[in-house]
C-alpha positions in Angstrom: 19.7 -10.3 25.8 20.8 -8.0 23.0 18.3 -5.9 21.1 18.0 -5.7 17.3 18.0 -2.4 15.7 16.2 -1.8 12.4 15.9 1.2 10.3 14.3 2.1 7.0 17.8 2.3 5.5 18.3 -1.4 6.1 15.7 -2.3 3.4 16.6 -2.9 -0.2 15.2 -0.4 -2.7 11.8 -1.5 -4.0 9.7 0.4 -6.5 6.2 -0.4 -5.2 4.5 2.0 -7.6 6.5 0.4 -10.5 5.4 -3.1 -9.5 1.8 -2.0 -9.2 2.0 -0.4 -12.6 3.4 -3.5 -14.0 0.4 -5.5 -12.7 -1.9 -3.0 -14.5 0.2 -3.1 -17.7 0.3 -6.9 -17.8 -3.4 -7.0 -16.9 -2.9 -9.4 -14.0 -5.6 -7.9 -11.8 -9.3 -8.0 -12.0 -11.0 -5.0 -13.7 -12.7 -4.0 -10.4 -9.2 -3.5 -8.7 -7.8 -1.2 -11.4 -9.1 2.0 -9.9 -7.9 0.9 -6.4 -4.4 0.1 -7.7 -4.3 3.3 -9.7 -5.2 5.3 -6.6 -2.4 3.5 -4.6 0.1 4.3 -7.4 -0.8 7.9 -7.4 -0.3 8.1 -3.6 3.2 6.4 -3.9 4.1 8.9 -6.7 3.0 11.9 -4.6 5.0 10.5 -1.5 1.8 10.0 0.4 2.6 6.2 0.7 4.0 4.5 2.6 2.4 6.2 5.5 4.4 6.9 8.6 1.2 6.8 10.7 -0.7 3.5 10.7 0.3 0.2 9.3 -2.1 0.0 6.3 -4.2 2.0 3.8 -7.4 0.6 2.4 -8.7 1.5 -1.1 -12.2 1.0 -2.3 -13.9 2.4 -5.4 -10.6 4.1 -6.3 -10.4 6.1 -3.0 -8.9 5.7 0.4 -11.4 4.4 2.8 -11.5 3.8 6.5 -12.8 0.7 8.2 -16.1 2.4 9.2 -16.6 3.4 5.6 -15.7 0.0 4.2 -18.7 -1.7 2.5 -19.2 -5.2 1.2 -19.7 -6.1 -2.4 -17.1 -3.8 -3.9 -13.5 -4.9 -4.5 -10.9 -3.4 -2.1 -7.1 -3.2 -2.0 -4.9 -2.8 1.0 -1.3 -1.5 1.1 0.6 -2.5 4.2 3.6 -0.7 5.5 5.4 -3.6 7.0 8.5 -1.6 7.7 6.4 0.8 9.7 5.2 -2.0 11.9 8.8 -3.3 12.4 10.0 0.2 13.3 7.3 0.5 16.0 8.4 -2.7 17.7 
């Protein structure tokens, strides 16, 4: 059986921060998500996302939160690093 090799270089370029900004500009997200998406955009622009450690990042109340800090009743947003998951396999 042959193995499949996969690297980050195999992925087409995709401007995640640009796509998220477009969602804000076109007002296609609920008001409660705006701070979460803005926080994600800032992290992409600073190079903090996508993360090389862990397959996802959760945002709530405009900040990164962990599962133990997650609370019900407030909108949340998750950024998933699918290529990270594929590279770990």
